[in-house]
Steps between C-alpha positions, in 0.01 A plus 500: 500500500787359296451160338602167646736248343385463140543122510228472764244595237546155349449319832162351580354300786647151475281232345533305827334778698228546239409131489510471878255791532267334249527169684404659832204678344374175345591279798707290261768242582829677428749290303651816357709612797855374466561401858385227740180543697652284776803532725833335441656256749412560863855433613619802304227717648612381845857601418376842401306543825805389693717754319260786576502402868877452525752712686747514211668843521329763282257243359227766484725759336627529143663190363829545314416642159639200306309262731581294808823312439341174620241526225751599233720207597223243460393654166859464377518146642180395319627644171807282538319186616215511247676643194876491556515881500754668726422845642648695790233572762661830598546658158277310256168437679239766588163466672211707363138575583383219277614415150306799366730746673804308376366525143445874545849555638657293221333715233612827661850367564553398137291709264542839332243667271685398182503130594282221363360213709380167362191348662316179417124536473282410681687683775470582870359853494761666724769444237346754265428746779868493601615549142264794447610674819865477397397631154670208330339327200320166508565241227244219519551140386194275502478157658268347243189309604412226559851378596611844623856472368698767316615490138877541487492720189261742672717514809810563288330793326422663836867545592698804390791719608251688722386189690609538862287250689266207465230389742484122525227327700522124547293319619287743305192685623236482355572222247652240732787445253839401641781578258719199426878496472502538122276807518708654779818435303349687203408793723842496664684498167315813386554680831872430483520601133334836564640554854156501666409468868234249604259566785377148569172479692501155657239537774340167400838322490387219730155452348550272200314179427600145411849474355515865397820666626552867578837619371621846608647681201783621724622140517578498126851576380575871484170606654575541870676833448208652307202362693296631793303204633190596696286272714267507795388301803140604440426255221693210652362524851159650427552815707491761226407773749829465681677659202836325523678505165865505399743551219827321444746658259871572450653756734484796259133440416415437865656834596281674241188324631580602855543865401140505376366287786645731767303796365185297430399289800846477663426179690258213545296392804760391752331219697364332185854481361603304811213255450560465127866421551396202712228410252733497200734274695221240492430541130619155393274319747205730426500496117369146446175573686478841333526350151257219585245750634501712185523206265176364647333842472609529137361157421175582682445816299609350167261206539219727618542735205495209258187363665344845460570496125823703490832407340762626751874504436682316778786722624862389535535730798335777712149478643317627193306331222428663166186384330375576147170685484220292344413605145222741596614824341613656828844637575672430830367805685141442390526131586647572845209733573260234371647240736472738795140596426360167380717239675625688804866422422766769457800447274760731344493619136863466382474754216607750767842332489554556126604792281536344153320168467127434517564154653396622844150580380444129442579376852412542865723434799401298807697493827493170690674628816169460681349257747344188351164627627534818292626314193211252520247782542640673192489177299143438609400852394666460160308178435167676544324592176 
């Protein structure tokens, strides 16, 4: 038999699957999985049930490939109301099977084998998979621990005449960093100087804490025309399994995205788009309780980790906490396995999200998108000697 795609030889089972298997085997509390173990708002679930049971024409057939116009209109409306960004729902908004498909389509719409792509590490693992499959080249810039910010001189060195695209993720998974205006201006200046596209992963856009503000890079001067902004309802509403993501971008970039999307998944679950359009219309009234819920969970886990002898880094955004490994000679993978076996708590070793730096070997990542009961059980387990 002839060989498969050569790039697949570098692909391994994701660290999330590996840790989850270990957690099940050990009957450990899983704070590694990056999604809630509880449902989002019941009213949105009711809207979804109503949509599935409706008599809307063709509701159980393919949705329009770009997405239901009602959903695209509310996505465009929210971009305007929250960030002052103006996009045409017909030609500049596309609905995808989650943000992950949008990221995939963006890479294949933009990249050629001779291109270079800048990625901050630690990174979301699908970024590198997409770059490898397009046969482009990855250029990594480290967000340095413990503050997890970039050094401007290192970022400047990463750009060249071959740089085509940059992945930007803010609020940032797994560090919890939210890039401020000054940092975004520095990134924007370099992208404009070298004529680089930005694929901005903003799935945690509404999950920031305290006075921290999320600023879409597309809202900065000269960046709208070179930015594909990707987000998702999964993180905001807690229904990650519904797989409703979207991309907003200028008309030319949107057309390119749609050309890939039509030959990938073509369309997204029709009834759920109806429900999500109504849900996103209620975003302003929903967000205060959403932020309060996760702020309390963050505080619960941070306090519990401190009580258990850890020194966690409080995130500016997302539902993740990075925590330095105690000085015991273990790296992150060994320590994660130790916690599973000895304390019955599963976490994620972030070295899997690095290529250059060893910073990830010194930390573990906790997810606090769990019920208080689960968080308290994990804290109790960690306190045991």
